[in-house]
C-alpha positions in Angstrom: 47.1 175.1 169.4 47.4 174.1 173.1 47.3 177.7 174.2 44.2 178.4 172.1 42.4 175.3 173.4 43.1 176.3 177.0 41.9 179.8 176.3 38.6 178.6 174.8 38.0 175.9 177.4 38.4 178.6 180.2 35.9 180.8 178.5 33.3 178.0 178.3 33.2 177.3 182.0 29.8 177.8 183.5 29.5 180.1 186.4 28.3 178.8 189.7 24.7 179.9 190.4 24.6 182.6 193.1 22.5 182.3 196.1 19.3 184.3 195.7 18.9 186.7 198.6 15.4 186.9 200.1 13.5 190.1 199.1 13.1 192.6 201.9 9.6 193.6 202.5 10.5 197.1 203.9 10.2 200.1 201.5 13.5 202.0 200.9 13.5 205.7 201.8 14.3 208.1 198.9 17.0 210.7 199.8 15.6 214.1 200.4 15.8 216.6 197.4 18.7 218.9 198.0 17.8 222.5 197.6 20.3 224.3 195.4 21.4 227.5 197.0 24.1 230.1 196.1 26.2 228.9 199.1 26.1 225.3 197.9 27.1 226.3 194.4 30.0 228.3 195.7 31.1 225.4 197.9 30.9 223.0 194.9 33.0 225.5 192.8 35.8 225.0 195.3 35.8 221.2 195.0 38.9 219.2 194.1 36.8 217.4 191.5 37.4 219.2 188.2 34.0 218.1 186.7 32.1 219.0 189.9 33.9 222.4 189.9 33.0 223.1 186.3 29.4 222.0 186.8 29.1 224.4 189.7 30.6 227.3 187.7 28.1 226.6 184.8 25.3 226.7 187.3 26.5 230.0 188.7 26.8 231.4 185.2 23.3 230.3 184.5 22.1 232.0 187.7 23.7 235.2 186.5 22.1 234.9 183.1 18.7 234.2 184.6 19.0 237.0 187.1 18.9 234.7 190.2 22.0 236.4 191.5 24.3 239.3 190.6 28.0 240.0 190.2 27.8 242.1 193.4 26.2 239.2 195.3 28.9 236.8 194.1 31.7 239.2 195.2 31.3 238.3 198.9 30.7 234.6 198.6 34.2 233.3 198.8 34.8 232.9 195.1 38.3 233.6 193.9 39.1 236.5 191.7 39.7 234.1 188.7 36.3 232.5 189.3 34.6 235.8 189.4 36.4 236.9 186.2 35.3 233.7 184.5 31.7 234.0 185.5 31.5 237.7 184.3 33.1 236.7 181.0 30.7 233.8 180.5 27.7 236.1 181.5 28.4 239.3 179.7 31.6 238.8 177.6 33.6 241.2 179.7 34.9 241.7 183.3 33.4 245.2 183.9 35.5 247.6 185.8 37.8 244.9 187.1 41.4 244.7 185.8 42.8 241.2 185.7 46.6 240.9 185.4 48.5 239.2 182.6 49.0 236.1 184.8 45.2 236.0 185.4 44.5 236.0 181.7 47.1 233.2 181.2 45.4 231.0 183.9 41.9 231.7 182.4 43.2 230.9 178.9 44.7 227.6 180.1 42.0 226.4 182.5 38.8 228.4 181.9 35.7 226.3 182.5 34.2 227.2 179.0 35.5 227.8 175.6 34.1 231.3 175.7 36.2 232.1 178.8 39.3 230.6 177.4 39.1 232.3 174.0 38.2 235.7 175.6 41.2 235.4 177.9 43.5 234.4 175.0 42.4 237.5 173.2 43.6 239.7 176.1 47.1 238.3 176.3 49.8 240.8 175.3 53.1 239.4 176.5 55.0 237.2 174.0 56.2 234.6 176.6 52.7 234.0 177.9 51.3 233.8 174.4 54.0 231.2 173.6 53.1 229.2 176.7 49.4 229.1 175.8 50.3 228.2 172.2 52.3 225.2 173.3 49.6 224.1 175.8 46.6 224.4 173.4 48.2 222.8 170.4 46.1 219.8 169.5 43.8 220.3 172.5 41.9 223.6 172.0 41.7 224.7 168.4 39.9 228.0 169.0 42.5 229.1 171.6 45.3 227.8 169.5 44.1 229.8 166.5 43.8 233.0 168.6 47.2 232.8 170.2 48.8 231.7 166.9 47.4 234.9 165.2 48.5 236.9 168.2 52.0 235.5 168.1 52.2 236.4 164.4 51.0 239.8 165.2 53.5 240.2 168.0 56.3 239.0 165.8 55.2 241.4 163.1 55.1 244.2 165.6 58.6 243.3 166.8 59.9 243.2 163.2 58.3 246.6 162.6 59.9 247.9 165.8 63.3 246.5 164.7 62.8 248.1 161.2 61.9 251.3 162.8 65.0 251.3 165.0 67.0 250.4 161.9 65.4 253.4 160.1 66.2 255.7 163.1 69.9 254.5 163.1 70.1 255.1 159.3 68.7 258.6 159.6 71.1 259.5 162.4 74.0 258.1 160.3 72.7 259.9 157.2 72.5 263.2 159.1 76.1 262.6 160.5 77.4 262.1 156.9 75.4 265.1 155.7 76.9 267.3 158.5 80.4 266.3 157.4 79.7 266.8 153.7 80.7 269.9 151.8 78.1 272.4 150.7 76.5 272.0 147.3 73.4 273.5 145.7 71.2 270.7 147.1 72.6 270.8 150.6 69.7 272.7 152.1 67.0 270.6 150.4 68.8 267.4 151.5 68.9 268.7 155.1 65.2 269.6 155.0 64.3 266.1 153.6 66.3 264.4 156.4 64.7 266.6 159.0 61.2 265.8 157.7 61.9 262.1 157.7 63.1 262.3 161.3 60.0 264.2 162.4 57.9 261.4 161.1 59.7 258.7 163.2 61.3 260.7 166.1 58.5 259.6 168.5 60.1 256.1 168.5 63.7 257.3 168.9 65.7 256.9 172.1 67.1 259.9 174.0 70.6 259.1 172.7 69.4 259.0 169.1 67.5 262.2 169.4 70.5 263.9 171.0 72.8 262.6 168.2 70.5 263.6 165.4 69.9 267.1 166.8 73.7 267.6 167.2 74.4 266.6 163.6 71.5 268.7 162.5 72.8 271.7 164.3 76.2 271.2 162.8 74.7 271.1 159.3 72.6 274.1 160.0 75.7 276.0 161.2 77.3 275.3 157.8 74.2 276.7 156.1 74.1 279.7 158.3 77.8 280.4 157.6 77.2 280.1 153.9 74.2 282.4 154.2 76.3 284.9 156.1 78.9 284.8 153.3 76.2 285.2 150.7 74.8 288.2 152.6 78.2 289.7 152.8 78.8 289.3 149.1 75.3 290.8 148.4 76.1 293.7 150.6 79.3 294.3 148.7 77.4 294.1 145.4 74.9 296.6 146.9 77.7 298.9 147.9 79.1 298.7 144.4 75.6 299.3 142.9 75.1 302.3 145.3 78.5 303.6 144.3 77.5 303.4 140.6 74.2 305.0 141.5 75.9 307.8 143.4 78.2 308.5 140.5 75.3 308.7 138.2 73.6 311.1 140.7 76.8 313.2 140.6 76.7 313.4 136.9 73.0 314.3 136.9 73.6 317.1 139.5 76.5 318.6 137.5 74.4 318.6 134.4 71.5 320.1 136.2 73.6 322.9 137.8 75.3 323.6 134.4 71.9 323.8 132.7 70.6 326.3 135.3 73.8 328.4 135.0 73.6 328.4 131.2 69.9 329.3 131.1 70.6 332.2 133.5 72.8 333.5 130.7 74.4 336.4 132.6 77.0 335.2 135.0 79.0 337.3 137.5 82.4 336.6 139.1 80.6 335.6 142.3 78.5 333.1 140.3 81.6 331.7 138.7 83.2 331.1 142.2 80.1 329.4 143.5 79.9 327.2 140.4 83.6 326.3 140.9 83.0 325.4 144.6 80.0 323.3 143.5 82.1 321.4 140.9 85.0 320.9 143.4 82.5 319.3 145.9 81.1 317.0 143.2 84.6 315.9 142.2 85.4 315.1 145.8 82.2 312.9 146.0 83.3 311.2 142.8 86.6 310.3 144.3 84.9 309.0 147.4 82.7 306.7 145.3 85.8 305.2 143.7 86.7 303.7 147.0 83.7 301.4 146.8 84.0 300.5 143.1 86.3 301.6 140.4 84.5 303.3 137.5 85.1 302.2 133.9 87.3 304.1 131.7 84.3 305.4 129.7 82.6 306.6 132.9 85.8 308.4 134.1 86.4 309.9 130.7 82.8 311.2 130.4 82.9 312.7 133.9 86.3 314.5 133.2 84.9 315.7 129.9 81.8 317.0 131.7 83.9 318.8 134.4 86.0 320.4 131.6 82.9 321.5 129.8 81.5 322.9 133.1 84.6 325.0 133.8 85.3 326.1 130.2 81.7 327.0 129.3 81.0 329.0 132.4 84.3 330.8 132.1 83.6 331.6 128.5 80.1 332.7 129.5 81.5 335.0 132.1 84.0 336.5 129.5 81.1 337.1 127.1 79.1 338.9 129.8 82.1 340.9 130.9 83.2 341.8 127.3 79.9 342.3 125.4 77.4 343.0 128.1 74.1 341.1 128.9 73.7 338.0 126.8 70.0 338.6 126.0 70.9 342.1 124.6 73.8 340.6 122.7 71.6 338.0 121.1 69.0 340.7 120.2 71.7 342.8 118.5 73.1 339.8 116.7 69.6 338.9 115.4 68.7 342.5 114.3 72.0 343.9 113.2 74.4 341.1 112.2 76.9 343.3 110.5 80.2 344.0 112.2 79.5 341.4 114.9 81.8 338.7 113.8 83.7 338.8 117.1 80.4 338.4 119.1 79.3 335.5 116.9 82.7 333.8 117.2 82.6 334.2 121.0 79.1 332.6 121.2 80.2 329.9 118.8 83.2 329.1 121.0 80.9 329.2 124.1 78.7 326.5 122.5 81.8 324.5 121.5 83.2 324.6 125.1 79.8 323.6 126.5 80.1 320.2 124.7 76.7 319.0 125.9 76.0 315.2 125.9 73.9 314.0 122.9 71.6 311.8 125.1 70.6 314.7 127.4 68.3 317.5 126.5 70.3 320.7 126.2 69.5 324.0 128.0 67.0 326.2 126.3 69.6 329.0 126.0 71.8 326.8 123.9 69.1 326.0 121.5 68.2 329.7 121.3 71.9 330.7 120.7 72.3 328.0 118.1 69.2 329.2 116.3 70.3 332.8 116.3 73.8 331.8 115.2 72.4 329.7 112.4 70.3 332.7 111.3 73.4 334.9 111.5 75.4 332.5 109.5 72.7 332.2 106.9 72.9 336.0 106.4 76.6 336.0 105.7 78.2 335.7 102.3 79.2 332.3 100.9 82.8 332.8 101.6 82.1 333.5 105.2 80.1 330.3 105.2 83.1 328.4 103.9 85.3 330.2 106.4 83.0 329.2 109.3 82.8 325.7 107.9 86.6 325.5 107.9 86.6 326.9 111.5 84.1 324.3 112.6 86.0 321.5 110.7 89.3 322.7 112.3 87.7 322.7 115.8 86.3 319.3 115.2 89.6 317.9 114.1 91.3 319.5 117.1 88.8 318.0 119.5 89.4 314.6 118.0 93.1 315.2 118.1 93.0 316.0 121.8 90.8 313.0 122.4 93.5 310.8 120.7 96.1 312.5 122.8 94.2 311.8 126.0 93.9 308.1 124.9 97.6 308.0 124.2 97.2 307.3 120.4 100.2 309.2 119.0 99.9 308.0 115.4 96.2 309.0 115.2 96.9 312.3 116.9 99.7 313.1 114.5 97.4 312.4 111.5 94.6 314.5 112.9 97.1 317.3 113.6 98.1 317.3 110.0 94.4 317.6 109.1 94.0 320.5 111.4 96.9 322.3 109.8 95.4 321.8 106.3 92.0 323.0 107.5 93.6 326.3 108.8 94.7 327.3 105.3 93.0 330.5 104.2 92.2 331.6 107.7 94.1 334.4 109.5 95.1 334.6 113.1 93.8 338.2 113.2 90.2 337.1 112.6 90.4 333.8 114.4 92.8 334.3 117.4 91.1 331.7 119.5 91.2 329.1 116.8 94.9 329.5 116.2 95.5 329.5 119.9 93.6 326.3 120.2 95.6 324.8 117.3 98.9 325.8 119.1 97.7 324.1 122.3 96.8 321.0 120.3 100.1 320.9 118.6 102.0 321.3 121.9 99.9 318.5 123.3 100.9 316.2 120.4 104.5 317.1 120.8 104.4 316.4 124.5 102.9 313.0 123.7 105.5 312.3 121.1 108.3 313.3 123.5 106.8 311.2 126.2 106.4 308.1 124.0 109.9 308.5 122.6 111.2 308.7 126.1 109.1 305.8 127.3 109.7 303.7 124.1 113.5 303.9 124.1 114.1 301.6 127.1 111.5 299.2 125.8 113.2 298.9 122.4 116.6 298.5 124.2 114.9 295.7 126.3 113.7 294.1 123.1 117.2 294.0 121.7 118.5 292.4 124.9 115.7 289.8 124.7 116.6 289.1 121.0 120.3 288.7 121.9 119.3 286.4 124.7 117.2 284.4 122.3 120.3 283.7 120.2 121.9 281.9 123.1 118.9 279.8 124.0 118.1 276.3 122.8 114.4 275.8 122.2 112.0 274.2 119.7 111.9 275.9 116.3 108.2 276.7 116.5 108.6 278.3 119.9 111.6 280.2 118.6 109.8 281.5 115.5 106.8 282.4 117.6 109.0 284.4 120.1 110.7 286.2 117.1 107.3 287.2 115.6 106.0 288.3 119.0 109.0 290.6 119.5 108.8 292.0 116.0 105.1 292.8 116.5 105.9 294.5 119.8 108.7 296.6 118.0 106.2 297.7 115.3 103.7 298.6 118.1 106.3 300.8 119.8 107.3 302.5 116.6 103.8 303.8 115.7 104.1 307.6 115.2 107.9 307.4 115.7 108.9 306.0 112.3 111.9 308.2 111.7 113.4 307.8 115.2 115.7 305.2 116.7 116.9 304.0 113.2 120.2 302.6 114.6 118.3 300.5 117.2 116.1 299.1 114.4 119.0 297.9 112.4 120.5 296.2 115.4 117.2 294.5 116.2 116.6 293.4 112.6 120.1 291.9 112.3 119.7 289.9 115.6 116.3 288.7 114.4 117.7 287.3 111.2 120.4 285.4 113.1 117.9 284.1 115.6 115.7 282.8 112.8 118.4 280.7 111.1 117.7 277.5 113.2 114.1 277.7 112.2 114.6 277.5 108.5 115.4 273.8 108.4 112.5 273.0 110.6 110.0 274.8 108.5 111.4 273.0 105.4 110.6 269.7 107.2 107.2 271.1 108.0 106.6 271.8 104.4 107.4 268.1 103.6 105.0 267.0 106.3 102.2 269.1 104.9 102.8 267.5 101.5 102.7 264.0 103.1 99.5 264.8 105.1 97.9 266.1 101.9 98.6 262.8 100.1 97.1 260.9 103.1 94.0 263.0 102.8 93.8 262.2 99.1 94.1 258.5 99.9 91.3 258.8 102.5 89.0 260.5 99.9 89.7 257.7 97.5 89.0 255.0 100.1 85.6 256.7 100.9 84.8 256.7 97.2 85.5 253.0 97.0 83.5 252.3 100.1 80.6 254.2 98.7 80.8 252.2 95.5 81.1 248.8 97.1 78.4 249.2 99.7 74.9 247.8 99.1 72.8 250.8 100.0 69.5 248.8 99.8 70.3 247.1 103.1 73.3 248.8 104.7 74.7 248.1 108.2 73.8 251.4 109.9 76.2 251.0 112.8 79.0 250.1 110.4 78.4 253.1 108.2 78.2 255.4 111.2 81.5 253.9 112.5 83.2 254.4 109.1 82.1 258.1 108.9 83.4 258.8 112.4 86.7 257.1 111.7 87.0 259.0 108.4 86.4 262.3 110.2 89.0 261.4 112.9 91.6 260.4 110.3 91.0 263.6 108.4 91.7 265.7 111.4 94.7 263.5 112.3 96.4 264.3 108.9 97.4 267.8 109.8 99.1 270.3 109.1 98.5 270.7 105.4 99.0 273.5 102.9 95.8 275.5 102.9 95.8 276.4 99.2 96.6 272.8 98.1 94.1 271.4 100.6 91.1 273.4 99.3 90.2 271.0 96.4 90.9 267.9 98.5 88.7 269.3 101.3 85.8 269.8 98.8 86.2 266.2 97.5 86.2 264.9 101.1 83.1 266.9 102.0 81.3 265.8 98.9 81.8 262.0 99.4 81.3 262.3 103.2 78.0 264.1 102.6 76.8 261.5 100.0 77.5 258.6 102.4 75.8 260.5 105.2 72.7 261.1 102.9 72.6 257.4 102.2 72.7 256.7 105.9 70.0 259.3 106.6 67.7 257.8 103.9 68.0 254.3 105.5 67.4 255.8 109.0 64.3 257.7 107.9 62.0 254.9 109.1 63.7 254.6 112.4 63.8 258.4 112.8 60.1 258.7 112.1 59.3 256.0 114.7 61.4 257.8 117.3 59.9 261.1 116.4 56.5 259.6 116.8 57.5 258.3 120.3 58.6 261.9 121.1 55.2 263.3 120.0 53.4 260.7 122.1 55.6 261.7 125.1 54.9 265.4 124.5 51.1 264.6 124.4 51.5 263.1 127.9 52.4 266.6 129.2 48.7 267.5 128.8 47.5 264.5 130.7 46.1 265.5 134.2 46.8 262.1 135.8 50.5 262.4 136.5 50.8 258.7 137.7 49.3 257.5 134.4 51.6 259.9 132.5 54.8 258.6 134.1 53.7 255.0 133.6 53.1 255.7 129.9 56.5 257.5 129.7 58.2 254.4 131.1 56.5 252.2 128.4 57.6 254.7 125.7 61.2 254.4 127.0 61.1 250.7 126.5 59.6 251.2 123.0 62.4 253.6 122.2 65.0 250.8 122.7 63.1 248.6 120.2 62.6 251.3 117.5 66.0 250.7 115.8 69.3 252.6 115.8 70.4 255.8 114.2 73.8 257.4 113.7 75.3 258.3 117.0 74.9 262.1 116.5 71.2 261.8 115.3 70.5 259.2 118.1 71.9 261.6 120.7 69.9 264.6 119.4 66.6 262.7 119.4 67.3 261.0 122.7 68.1 264.4 124.3 64.8 265.8 123.2 62.8 262.7 124.4 64.7 262.6 127.7 63.9 266.3 128.4 60.1 265.6 128.0 60.4 262.6 130.3 62.2 264.7 132.9 59.3 267.2 132.8 56.8 264.4 133.3 58.7 262.9 136.3 59.3 266.3 137.8 55.5 267.1 137.5 54.7 263.8 139.2 57.1 264.6 142.0 55.4 268.0 142.5 52.0 266.4 142.6 53.2 263.8 145.1 54.5 266.6 147.3 51.2 268.5 147.0 49.3 265.2 147.9 51.5 264.8 150.9 50.8 268.4 151.9 47.0 267.7 151.6 47.4 264.6 153.7 49.2 266.6 156.4 46.5 269.2 156.3 43.8 266.5 156.6 45.6 265.1 159.6 45.7 268.5 161.3 42.0 269.1 160.6 41.2 265.6 161.9 43.1 266.2 165.1 41.3 269.5 165.6 37.9 267.9 165.1 38.8 265.2 167.6 40.0 267.8 170.1 36.7 269.7 169.7 34.6 266.6 170.0 36.5 265.6 173.2 35.8 269.1 174.6 32.1 268.6 173.8 32.2 265.3 175.6 33.6 267.0 178.7 31.0 269.8 178.7 28.2 269.8 181.2 25.5 270.6 178.6 26.4 267.8 176.2 22.7 267.4 175.1 22.7 271.1 173.9 25.8 270.4 171.8 24.4 267.5 169.8 24.0 269.6 166.6 27.6 270.8 166.9 28.8 267.3 167.5 26.8 266.1 164.4 28.5 268.8 162.3 31.9 267.8 163.6 31.2 264.2 162.7 30.1 265.1 159.2 33.2 267.3 158.8 35.4 264.4 159.8 33.7 262.2 157.2 34.2 264.9 154.6 37.9 265.3 155.2 39.1 263.0 152.5 42.1 260.8 152.6 44.1 260.6 155.8 47.8 259.7 156.0 48.3 255.9 156.1 50.6 256.1 159.1 48.0 258.0 161.2 44.8 256.6 159.7 44.1 253.9 162.3 45.1 256.1 165.3 42.9 259.0 164.1 40.0 256.7 163.5 40.3 255.1 166.9 40.6 258.5 168.5 37.5 259.7 166.6 35.5 256.6 167.6 36.6 257.0 171.2 35.6 260.7 171.3 32.2 259.9 169.6 31.5 257.1 172.0 32.4 259.4 174.9 30.1 262.1 173.7 27.3 259.6 173.1 27.8 258.2 176.6 27.7 261.7 178.0 24.4 262.4 176.1 22.9 259.2 177.3 23.9 260.0 180.9 22.3 263.4 180.5 19.2 261.9 179.1 19.0 259.4 182.0 19.7 262.2 184.4 16.8 264.3 183.0 14.6 261.2 182.9 15.6 260.4 186.6 14.7 264.0 187.6 11.2 263.5 186.1 10.9 260.2 188.1 12.0 261.9 191.3 9.4 264.5 190.8 6.7 261.8 190.4 8.0 259.9 193.5 7.8 263.2 195.5 4.3 263.9 194.1 3.1 260.4 195.2 4.2 261.0 198.8 2.7 264.5 198.8 -0.6 263.2 197.3 -0.6 260.3 199.9 0.1 262.3 203.1 -0.3 266.0 202.4 -2.8 266.8 199.6 -6.2 268.0 200.8 -8.2 266.4 198.0 -7.8 264.5 194.7 -8.4 267.6 192.5 -5.5 269.4 194.1 -3.3 266.3 193.5 -4.4 266.1 189.9 -3.6 269.8 189.3 -0.1 269.3 190.8 0.5 266.2 188.5 -0.4 268.2 185.4 2.5 270.6 186.2 4.9 267.7 186.0 6.7 266.0 183.1 6.0 262.4 184.1 7.7 259.5 182.3 5.3 257.5 180.1 5.3 254.5 182.4 4.1 256.7 185.4 1.3 258.7 183.7 -1.3 256.2 184.9 -0.6 257.1 188.6 -2.9 260.2 188.4 -5.8 258.0 187.5 -5.2 255.8 190.6 -5.3 258.5 193.3 -8.1 256.6 195.1 -5.6 253.7 195.7 -2.7 255.9 196.7 -4.9 257.9 199.2 -6.5 254.9 200.9 -6.3 255.0 204.8 -3.7 253.0 206.7 -4.3 249.3 206.9 -2.5 246.9 209.3 -1.3 244.4 206.7 0.1 246.9 204.1 3.4 247.4 205.9 4.4 243.8 205.1 3.3 244.3 201.4 5.5 247.4 201.0 8.4 245.6 202.7 8.1 242.6 200.2 8.0 245.0 197.2 11.0 246.8 198.5 13.0 243.6 198.8 11.9 242.6 195.3 13.3 245.9 194.0 16.5 245.4 195.9 16.8 241.9 194.4 16.2 243.2 190.9 18.8 245.9 191.4 21.3 243.5 192.9 21.5 245.4 196.2 21.9 243.7 199.5 18.8 243.7 201.8 19.2 244.1 205.6 20.1 241.0 207.6 16.7 240.5 209.0 15.2 240.5 205.4 17.6 238.0 203.9 15.4 235.0 204.6 12.4 236.7 203.1 14.5 237.7 200.1 15.6 234.1 199.5 12.0 233.0 199.7 10.9 235.7 197.2 13.7 234.7 194.8 12.7 231.0 195.0 9.1 232.0 194.4 10.1 234.1 191.3 12.1 231.2 190.0 9.2 228.8 190.4 7.0 231.3 188.6 9.4 231.7 185.8 10.3 235.3 186.7 14.1 234.8 187.0 15.0 236.2 183.6 17.1 239.2 183.1 15.7 242.4 184.5 14.7 244.9 181.8 14.1 248.7 182.1 10.3 248.1 181.6 10.1 245.4 184.3 12.1 247.5 186.8 10.0 250.7 186.2 6.8 248.6 186.6 8.1 247.3 189.9 8.6 250.9 191.1 5.1 251.8 189.9 3.7 248.8 191.9 5.7 250.0 194.9 4.2 253.5 194.6 0.7 252.1 194.3 0.9 250.2 197.6 -2.1 251.6 199.6 -2.6 252.1 203.3 1.0 252.4 204.5 1.8 254.7 207.5 4.2 257.6 206.9 7.1 256.3 209.1 7.1 252.9 207.4 6.7 254.6 204.0 9.7 256.9 204.5 11.9 254.0 205.7 11.0 251.8 202.7 11.2 254.7 200.3 14.8 255.3 201.3 15.7 251.7 200.6 13.8 251.8 197.3 15.6 254.9 196.2 18.9 253.4 197.1 18.1 250.2 195.1 16.8 252.3 192.2 20.0 254.4 192.1 22.2 251.3 192.0 20.1 249.8 189.2 20.4 253.0 187.1 24.2 253.0 187.6 24.6 249.4 186.5 22.2 249.9 183.6 24.2 252.9 182.3 27.4 250.7 182.3 25.6 248.1 180.3 
């Protein structure tokens, strides 16, 4: 309380009254009004006082906006580069052709005199450390800048993550290619290599030199493997082609031999010289046949057919030569045989043997001579008596049997050849050697061939039979399983029977020895097979028990609501047990097998009846999947297929075999859908790549148009290119932004070139008007001549009124007009931002202050500048020397203004 009382008592003390100073009678002087100049503002902008500095910068920015000064004028005033950048940003939102460094942008973002300057500078930052620095400095102080650099930091971090992911992707691709290069070849090796190479091409621009070198090395290693495999495949194909050519050559040889034989036969009459030539031809073809065997071995059938053809070639031509030598010309012989068949048996037999020796293939059209001979022989035989017909039939039958017998001999079939030889002997009964010497000679040759085969086989078979006896003797001494022993005995007995075919009455003593040894060798097997018989009986009883168990299971099961999986399991186990109970006696098992099949089928039918609903549901799913094959939208089709796969799992279960069958069918349809989707995706990727190439081509052509001198003439072509770019369709996502940026840049470059061309054309028209004014002022004889000259020009719209003011332009020189033209020239220089001569700077400052006081300091427009030039041209009474001097300054200022206006 004491403290509070002291505090209140101190506050209540009254102040002592101050002495009142006497009022001065003198009037205070007001400070003079300071004239704000560019130099004073620049000086204030360098002040240590932050507020004064920012105020000066704001004033300078307003001056730029109001046109009181220009960027060029500020460049030489002592302002720092940062201050000039800040003023340009505040004035126009950009720094023009200047290039601030990253440190400059950092300083402007931190200490810019307006929010516009700071935010613009923050947007230009690209280095992460400087962005981090501005982020920390602006947090809680400058929300706009903080938001910009925060977004930029997120963008930089995202870019860094993308770069890291890209590098990770590059490393993975290099490793994948390395693994692929070391992998063994398989059917998908080439497609995998192509896929890896395509993925690399999409990202190789970001790869380091080491990564590119490593990838290319592994790629070349994999490609070498493919090339080696391709070379091996080519070699194999060449071998196959060589084999095919050899087969073709052999067929050609057969065709040539047949063709030659056909020509020789159709010629009918053959001489000894013709016979030698034919033999030489056949020898040459046989040599070619043997050469073809070096490339590929012919089949037994091909070799047999060719040897048969060669035999027919030699025998038929030899027989044809004998007929010609013995009976004369063949045509005359045929004519005699046709007209006078009596007493011509020998000739008919000779022709018959000739046709027989010819042995023409059935699938090849025979020579015309053969058909003619056969026709005449048939007519001849028809005219003979019945007994002669029978005799001829016997002869033909005997010849046929002998041909078949010789074929059996050639094939090494002794038993068949022996039987056919007996048939030949029987068919010769009733025939005499006198009337059929050739037939009996052929029979004797056939018999000798059979005997030779029998002797050869007997000679060849004897050591084999002795070897079988040794093997059987050795089997007695061996210890081996009974089944293997019995199998070996049966095998050797079958081999003995095979060797004895056609030689039944030979080697009887060897057979007895072999049979006795076989009986001794089989003794250990008898007890084993007795046990096997008991095992068969036991397995049969097991199977009967299994049938009884299945019958009981069928009777006890509630088939109105069975457990499908349990029933299926029981059926599978029953089938496995049935197979496990083996061996069994076949005859005794027949009835048990029928009983098992019957009960098994009944249970299966019960199971199938219960599964019918599930089967119908799954078949319906299959039909829905099959209907998706007709759907054009592959994406929708695959999505629907995935839904159907889920529905399949919820549609109930069938027996394993039925389930697998239906699932296989459903899976095949799904595979078709997914494969079609993959094909459409590949086609879409190909379209995207084609669009990218077209876009790059259009951009290239548009850039070329932008570089052309006659850009204005190319506007229609540029319009067509832009429309083509719009009509391209979808671009690849990875290239979309870059292509759009390139297209916009090319379009803007072309538009700028067109505007420059238009300005250049417009400036040429202005130059013609300016030259016309000087000519009309100092050189034209009268106004009518000046008017006619003006009509030949293409004046800009703003200058068309000059021709109506010739009276002003052509006024005589007046003393005061020099100063008027000089003032107008300085005004144009100020409007264009061009420095005036030193002696005119004071006047220029005066004019600028005057314009400000009159409210004319706003931004200079094209219309106001052109009007200033018109006013300059209409200045009357100026002498030529002064006019030329001021015109040069005016043209210089005008050129500078046009250049700056084009940039804006």
